[in-house]
Phi, psi and omega in degrees: 000140180284154175289159183300335183267353180290140178270118177300148182298332181295338180298317177302312182291327176293319180293324176297318176300317179296322176298317178300315178299315181298314180297316182297314183286333174293319177295324175299317180295318177298316178299323178295315179296319179298327182297338178288338189249356180274157177300144184267150171287136183297336182280342184253121180294145181304325180300323179294319179296316181294318180293315179296315178299318178295320179295317180294321177298316182294311180294320177299320178295316178298312182291333172298313180294321178302317180284335181281324185305314179297339180281334186250344181269150179277156181300127176220157180302320180291332180291330176300317179292317178301314180296325176298319177295321179296321175298316181293332175300323179297337179289350178285350177235125179299336178296333181268353181305316179298338177270315189285326181297309176296321178303315181296318179301315181279335183294326185274006179287152184300326182292331177286317177299322178295321179300325180272002180078021179254106184263000000 
């Protein structure tokens, strides 16, 4: 059994996953901003492009912050639950299943809960 102060190995992999999310959603935001400046298709009205681009920019920004918070916050009992939700967000894309399934398996172990002060 690990000591209470030892950092479980899954924490490193979870933070790597959060970095991947941050990079991905930052690129989504950049793509959204670029969409405002590229030539438009004649079949799509400009207002549709602006509304869609704005919505994607907004959602990308929110999800960027969602992925960033676990990287900057200290371990707390409520953060374990928040991080679990971040792992579950990855299940919405089959591309993330190979990452999220092992993360979830190791995330619910007692030593990880103990690391976050959740007994």
